[in-house]
C-alpha positions in Angstrom: 241.5 115.9 246.4 238.1 117.5 246.7 234.8 115.7 245.8 233.9 115.9 242.1 230.3 116.8 241.3 227.9 114.0 240.9 228.3 112.4 237.3 225.2 112.3 235.5 226.0 108.8 234.0 227.1 107.0 237.1 227.2 103.7 235.0 230.4 105.1 233.1 232.5 105.9 236.1 236.2 104.5 235.9 237.5 103.3 239.0 240.5 105.3 240.5 243.2 103.1 239.0 241.5 102.8 235.6 241.5 106.7 235.5 244.9 107.2 236.5 246.2 104.4 234.2 244.3 106.4 231.3 245.9 109.8 232.4 249.4 108.1 232.7 248.9 106.4 229.0 247.3 109.4 227.4 249.2 110.9 224.4 248.1 114.6 224.4 245.8 116.5 226.8 244.0 119.8 226.8 244.6 122.6 229.4 241.9 124.9 229.8 242.3 128.2 231.6 240.6 131.6 232.1 242.2 134.6 230.2 242.1 138.2 231.9 239.3 139.1 229.2 237.2 136.4 230.8 237.2 133.9 228.0 238.3 130.1 228.2 241.5 129.5 226.3 242.2 125.7 225.6 245.2 124.2 224.3 246.6 120.8 223.3 249.8 120.0 225.2 252.2 117.0 225.9 252.5 116.2 229.6 253.5 113.6 232.2 251.6 112.6 235.3 254.7 113.0 238.0 254.3 112.8 241.7 250.9 113.3 241.6 250.7 116.2 239.5 249.9 116.9 235.6 253.5 118.8 234.5 253.5 120.5 231.2 255.9 123.0 229.4 255.8 125.9 227.1 258.2 128.5 226.1 259.4 131.0 228.5 258.3 133.7 226.1 255.0 135.3 227.6 252.2 134.5 225.8 248.6 134.0 226.2 248.9 130.8 228.3 251.4 132.5 230.9 249.0 135.8 230.9 246.0 133.2 231.6 247.7 131.2 234.3 249.1 134.7 235.8 245.4 135.8 236.0 244.0 132.6 237.4 245.5 129.5 238.6 242.2 127.3 238.3 242.3 125.0 235.3 240.8 122.0 233.9 242.7 119.4 232.0 241.3 116.7 229.6 242.5 113.3 228.3 240.8 111.1 226.1 241.2 107.8 224.1 238.6 107.6 221.2 237.6 103.8 220.3 235.4 102.6 217.4 232.4 104.1 216.2 229.3 101.8 216.2 225.5 101.7 215.5 223.2 100.9 218.0 219.7 101.8 216.1 218.2 102.2 212.5 218.9 105.7 212.1 222.2 107.5 211.5 221.8 109.7 214.5 221.5 106.4 216.5 225.4 106.0 216.6 228.0 106.4 219.2 231.6 106.0 220.1 233.7 103.9 222.5 235.7 106.1 224.7 237.8 106.8 228.1 238.4 110.1 229.5 239.6 111.8 232.3 239.1 115.5 233.4 240.5 117.1 236.2 240.4 120.4 237.9 243.2 122.1 239.9 245.5 125.0 240.5 248.5 125.4 238.3 251.8 127.0 239.2 254.9 127.8 237.5 258.0 125.6 238.7 261.3 127.5 238.6 263.8 124.9 239.9 266.4 123.7 237.2 266.2 120.1 238.7 262.6 119.7 238.6 262.8 120.7 235.0 265.4 118.0 234.3 263.2 115.3 236.1 260.4 116.6 234.0 262.4 116.6 230.7 263.6 113.0 231.5 260.0 111.7 232.1 258.8 113.5 229.0 261.6 111.9 226.9 260.9 108.6 228.6 257.1 108.8 227.6 257.5 110.1 224.0 261.1 109.6 222.7 261.4 106.8 220.2 263.9 104.1 221.4 265.7 104.2 217.8 266.8 107.8 218.4 270.4 107.9 219.1 270.9 111.1 221.0 272.6 112.1 224.3 270.1 111.3 227.2 269.6 113.8 230.0 271.0 116.6 228.1 268.8 119.9 228.0 270.8 122.7 227.2 267.8 125.0 227.1 266.0 124.6 230.1 266.2 128.2 231.1 264.1 128.8 227.6 261.3 126.8 228.9 258.3 127.5 231.6 257.5 124.3 233.5 254.0 124.1 234.7 252.5 121.8 237.6 248.9 121.0 238.2 248.0 120.0 241.7 245.0 118.1 241.3 241.8 118.9 243.5 239.4 116.4 242.0 239.6 114.0 238.9 237.0 111.8 237.3 237.3 109.1 234.6 234.4 108.2 232.4 234.2 105.1 230.0 232.0 104.2 227.2 232.7 100.5 226.0 232.3 98.9 222.9 229.5 96.7 223.0 229.7 93.1 222.3 228.5 92.4 218.5 225.5 90.6 219.6 224.6 93.9 221.4 225.2 96.3 218.4 222.6 97.1 215.6 221.4 95.2 213.8 221.5 92.3 216.0 220.2 94.4 218.8 217.9 97.3 217.7 218.2 100.0 220.7 216.8 103.0 218.5 216.5 106.0 220.4 214.9 108.5 218.0 211.7 109.9 219.1 208.8 108.6 217.3 211.2 106.2 215.3 209.0 103.4 213.1 210.9 100.9 211.1 211.0 101.7 207.3 207.9 99.8 205.7 208.4 97.5 202.9 205.8 99.5 200.7 
């Protein structure tokens, strides 16, 4: 992996272990590509972290995603876990949210091997299927109708904004950041 650019809020960086845990646990990620017209294209997708790569799929029918991937293999992928919204100061704009997020950059490629597609769908169903579903396991009759993509990660960062303890949330602790803010007077 290449070294990511220095993060502005170094106090929020997650460890590599926390970053991978968040990536593995994430429900839906957003894949960003660049189209032939130069515009970014970002779509939400279900995914699995498999063999050190992000794997995802789409219909084999060529559309905007496939055209973008064929045009430029460099992509960005993002996963986040929102937490509670909390106040840290006296004004509405003095509000924040607890969160965890992972952003990775890499190169995406099409994976054509049938066995790789089977392994992907086994992992996808293990991650997303409900245990009460009574359906045949590892039966994927339409593998030839999907395109499997794999993102080889070049750099990855994880960032976390933890929910402060109640004693460090407003009104117990006033961390108003609004410029020139003055407490309201009783007059």
